[in-house]
N, C-alpha and C positions, 0 to 999 in steps of 0.2 A: 570429452565425455564428462558426465557428472563426477563430482569428487566424493570419495567415500567418507571424507571427514567434513562434509558440508555442515553437519549438525553440531560440530565441535566449536564451542566458544573459545575465543582467544583473548589474551590480555595485552594491552599496549600502554605506552607511557610517552608523553611528549610535553613540550612547553606551549601553553596557550595563554596569551595575554600576560606573559612574563611569570606564569605560574606553572608548576609541574602538575599534570593531571594523569591519572591512570584511567583507562576505560576498557570496556568489554565490546567485542565485535565479532561478527561471523559472516560467512557468505550469505547472501540473500538480502543484506542491507546495501543501499546504494553506495554509501561511503562509510567504511568501518575500519580500515587498516591505516588511515592517515587522517589528519585533522581537516575537516571541511573548511574550505577557504572563506565561505560566508561567516561561519562561526568565528574564525580567526579574526576577521575584520570587526565583528561585533565586540569581541573580547578587547580589542584595542581601544574602543571608545565608550564602552558601557559604564554607566554610573548607577550604582545601586546603594541606597542608603541603609543604615543599620536596622531600620524597622520596615523597609519596603516589602510589599507583597509582589511577587514576580510570577509571571506566566510565560511559558515558552510554548508556542503554538505548533512548532514543528521541531521537536526536541532532538532528533537524531539519536545519538547514543548517550546523550546527557551531559555533554561538555559544559554548556552554559548553566545547567542546573547546579553543577559542582561549584562553578565560579560564584553564582548567586548565593548559594548556601554558605559560602565562606565569608560573605559580606553582610548578610542580613539574618536577623532572627525572625523575620516575617514569613508569611506563608509562601510556599513555592509549589507551583503546579506545572507538570511537564506533560504535554499531550502530543500524540502523533497518530495519524491514520494507519501507520504500519505497525503491525503487532510485534515484529522483531525489534523495532526501535524502542517500544515501550519496555520490553524485557531487557534490552541493552541498557537503557537509562536506569532501570532498577538495579542492575548489576553494577553499573558505573558508580552510582551514588554509594552503594555498599562498599565498593573497593576503595573509596576515598573517605571511609569512616562516617558516611552520611546516610546509612540505612534507615529507611522510614522517614527521612527528612522531607521528601516531596510527595505530593499526591500525583499518581500516575494515571493518565486517562488514555484509553485506546479510542481515538476519535478526535473531533475538533473541540470537545469539551463543553459545548453549549448546554447539554442537560445538567451538568454539574457545576456551572459557574453562575455567579451573581453579577449583574451589571454594576459598573462603576466601583469595583473593589480592588483593582490592581494599580500599583504605582508604576510598574515596568512590564512591558510586553516585548518579548523577542520573537521575531519572525524571519527565519531563514527560508525564503520562499520555496515551495515545492513546484514541481512541473505542472503547467496548466494555468492559463490566465484566469479562468473563472474561479478555480480553487484558490489561487493566491488572493484574488479580490475578495472572496468570501472571508478569508482569514484576516485580511485588513479590516473588514467591517466588524468581525468578531473582536479584534483588538481594540478598535475604537469604542465598541459597546462595553468591553470589559474594563477599560481604563477609567480611573478617577479623573476629574478635571485637573489638568496640569500633569497628568501621567504621561510617560514617554513610550513611544513605540520605536524600537530599533529594527529596521527593515533592511535585509541583505539578500543578495543573490547575484547570479552572473548576467552579464549583458546578453549572452546568447540565450539565456532563459527568460528574457523579457523584464529584467529588473527595472529598467528605465521607465517602462510603461506602468509598472506597479507603483513605482515611486510617484509618478505623475497622478495616478489614481489616489494614492494616499494624500498627496498635496491638495487635491480637490476636496477630499473629505475632511481633512484636518485644518486646511487653510494654507499650510506650507509643510514641506518635508525636505529640508536641505540635506545634501550629501555631506557626510562628515569624513568619510574615508573611502579610498578606492585602491585597487591593486590586483594584478593578475586577471583582469577582465571582470572583477567583481566590484560592487558598490555597496555601501551601507549608508542609509539615510536615517534621520531621526525626526519623528513627528510628535508634537505635543498636543494633547487633547485640549481644545479650548473650552472654557467654562460654559459657554452658551451652546455647545453642540448637543443636539437632541437626536437620539437614534432609537428606532424601533428594534426589538430583538431580531437578530439575523434569522431569516427563514431557513427551512430545512433544505430547500433547493431540489427536493425529489420531484420528478415528473413522470407521468405515465406515457409510454410509447406503445406502438403496435408494429408487428412484423408478420408478414405472410410467408410461411414456410411449411413444408411437409403437408401442403393441401389445407392449411388452416391459418386463420389470423389469431395471433397470440398477443396478449397484453403483457407488458413488463414495466417495472419501476426502475428508474435509473437516475443518475445525478452527474453533473459536470465533474470531470476528473476521472471517472471510470472509463475504461477502454471502450471506444466506439459508443459513447453514451447517447448521442443524438439519434442514432439509427443502427439497426443490426448490421454488422459488417459482413462483407461478402464471404470472408473466410469462415466465420462461424456459421453462416447460412449453409455453405457447402458441407461443413462438418455435420450439421443436423440432418441434412438430406442423405448423407452417406452412412451415418451410424445405424447399426442394427441392434435394436433393443427388444429382447424377448420378454414375455409377460412375467416370468419368474426371476429375471435377472436382478442381481445386486449391482448397483452402478455407483461409481465414484466420479463426480464432476470435479476435476482437479483444476483449481483456479477458476471458480464459478462466475466471477464478475457479477453482473446483475441477475443471474440465475435462469436465463431463458433456456439454456441447454438442459439443466437439471430438471426444470419443470416439464419440458417435453419428454425427457427420459422417464420422468415419473408417471406421465400419462400412459406410457407404453409398458412400463414395468409394474403393472397394477398388483401383481402377486409377489413382487420382490420388494426392494427398498432402494432409495437413492440418498446418497450423502453428498452435499455440495460443500466444498471447502475453499477458503481463501484466507489471506493474511491481512487484507484491507478492511478496516472498520466500515468504510462507506460501501464496499462491495457486499459485506455480510448483511448490512442493514437493507441494502437494495434487494438482495436475494430473499431476505425474509419478507419484505413487502411484496415482491413478485409472487412468492409462494402463497401469500395470504389471499391472492386473487383467485386461487383454485382450491378445490377440496382434495388435498393430497397428503393425508396423514402419515403415509409411509415415506415421506421426503423430509429430510432435516438439513439444516445449515449449521456449519461448524467451523470454528477458527482452526487453521492448520498452517504450519510452515512446511510446504510441500506435503509429504505424507505423515508428518510427525503426529498430527491429530487423529490419524486412523491407523497408526502402527499396530500390527497384530491382527487387524481385520482383513478379510479376503472378499474380493469382488469378482463378478463375472465380466465386468466391463469397466475400463477407465476411458473417459472421454475428456479431451482437453484441447484448448487453444492456448499454448503456453505464452506467458508474458515475456517480451523481449525489451520493453522500455520501462525500466525501473525509475529513472529520473530524467536528466537532460540528455543523456547519451543512450546508446544501445547496449543493453546488458543481456548477455546470453547465458550467464552462469545458472540462473534459476531455471530457465527453459531446459537446459541440458540436464539439470537435476530431475526435472519432471520425467524425462525419458529414462534416466538411470534408475529411478526408484519405482517406476510403474510395475515391473515384474514382481517386486516384493509384496505388492498388495493384490495381485491377481491370482486366482485359482488356476491350477493346470487347465489349459484349454481356454483360459480367459482372453479377452480381446482388448487391445488398445486401439482407439480411434483418435488420431491427432491431425490437426490442420496447421499448416505454416506456409509462409511465403516460400516460393520456389528457390529463392537465393539462399535460404538457410539449409544447413547440412543435415537435415533430419533423417534422410534415408540412411546414411551411413551410421548415424547415432542409434537409430532404432535397430538396424541390422546387428550392430554390435551388442546391444542390450538383450535382444530377443532371439537372435539367430535367424530371423526371417522378417520380411517386410513386403507389403503389397501396396501399390498405389491405386486407390479407388477413384480418384478424380485429379485431373491436372488441366488447368486452363492457361498455363504459362504465367499465372500470377500466384495461384494458390495450389497446394497439393493436399489431398486428404490421404493419410496413410492408415493401414491396418496391420497389426502384428498379433500373432498368437503366442501366448505364453506356454512354452513347452520346456519344462524344467530339464536342465542338463543332468544326465546321470553321471554319478561319480564312478570313475574307473577303479 
């Protein structure tokens, strides 16, 4: 079941690259209670000069930001698509006496970066080949001639292919260290490398559902970005949205569920929330295709961004893949927290793979559950919020 202390930040301390570092972490981050192996490998081989400008394109909780800040008086930029990672990095820098030392960016940093201005770029690759390749291109674009990219990741996450991609772009990217199924390579930007600014990679797609063709804007790295997935389609078909409903799209992705809810709740309102910068931007762009002034997009760690508000409907396809493995903690928290934002009589609509234990989780959180759809691959559940009376 979801944990009641999910929103509580913890403090940790360990040795990284022969230095002690304190850091902040909490549930919802992929790796937060122990040192990321890719970070540990980069820390073994990184070279940062006293005036170097440093960029970390997937900063995690800020470990490498602390190490870099101890070595250079130059500019430090820490970026992540994950909103919790950005907040963790801010806290980590402060815990090590480095508050305000780094510029923190929620996203890949392109809008706030200038080409050819960094001496060192760190990239501990995220999940998704297309996303990792994009970040390699951003690294090459951001580096000065002679600047170094430190590129790390697990073999099971495709690091060897990303190293090969970097070698094609930079000319070479030799492996400098390996261990525990991880690799770290270093690529130096050649002086004659000419690069265009990396594109945004957003594309428009269409899906026919609920008797209509809908347009949406998506991007590599988002869940089911190339086409609307079957589970979400079943969720949309089964959800009942009334004209005056206030709807929360919990984990909105690229926003198609919230937009369709917005068309049906014309006299109510819809709030779409997510923790991913790419998802929030995709949802805003999807929303811009329609005239729906009563729909808004908001950053939120599960329900933290709507705490204290009440809705008639929560609709969700909870995330179970945070990184390279299967992570169920956040999905469980979605179920655990749904009653807290529903009015009495409010409805939860949730879709998930049949192998996941949602039925028991929802029953425990709501005291009731109904299966609206089951095709042996996906199930759509409905639950009604009936507040328990205190005896």
